[in-house]
C-alpha positions, 0 to 999 in steps of 0.5 A: 492483542497486547503485543506492544505492551512492555513489562514496565507498562504492564506493571504500571497498569497493575499498580493503577488497577490495585489503586483504583479498585483496591486489593479486595475488589480486584479479583472480582473486576478481573473475572468480570472483564474476562467474562465480558471478553469471552462473551464478545468472542463467542458473539463474534464467532457465532456471527461469523458462522451465521454469515458463512452459512448464509453465504452458502457453499460457494464461499466456503474458503471465505476468510474475514481477515481478507476483508482487511485492505492490507491483507487483501492487497498483500494476497493479490500482489503475491498471486503469480497469475498476474505476472506482477513479480516479473514487472516488479523485478524488471523495474529499476527505480534508480535508472528511471529516476536518473533518466527523469533527472537527466531529461529535466536538466536537459541532458541527453542520456540516450544518443539514439533519438528514434523511439524504436531504438530506445525501447518504444519510448518517445523523447518528451523534452522540449528541444529547440529546433535549429532552422536551416540557414535559408528558412525564414520564420513563418509570417503571421498577418494577424499577429502584426 
């Protein structure tokens, strides 16, 4: 709960507590705070047990920590059934970024333009087609 409080911060909190409550009332305040925290924990645990009982036996491995989105996603991504590790290992970000940069700048990275030779990828860059010497451009009557 207080993993990110350093020793200097802890000393500062203690000094502030002594100044605010005084040395006579401080033990009573600490007892009241710990009693309140204990009651909140007990209430939380009893609510969790009630929910588990109401859900029934089919949810016996249900953990409330799994409701945290970060924990849920981490647990799902570590699952080997989805095959995400193979996808993650087969993805080369530097190569992909270099291909994107080359296509944006109009450089040809793959000498073979056929989609079958490039692993099923289609070249989406705009390249001007060179007309043959005897081809005339199309004539549009409506445009003139």
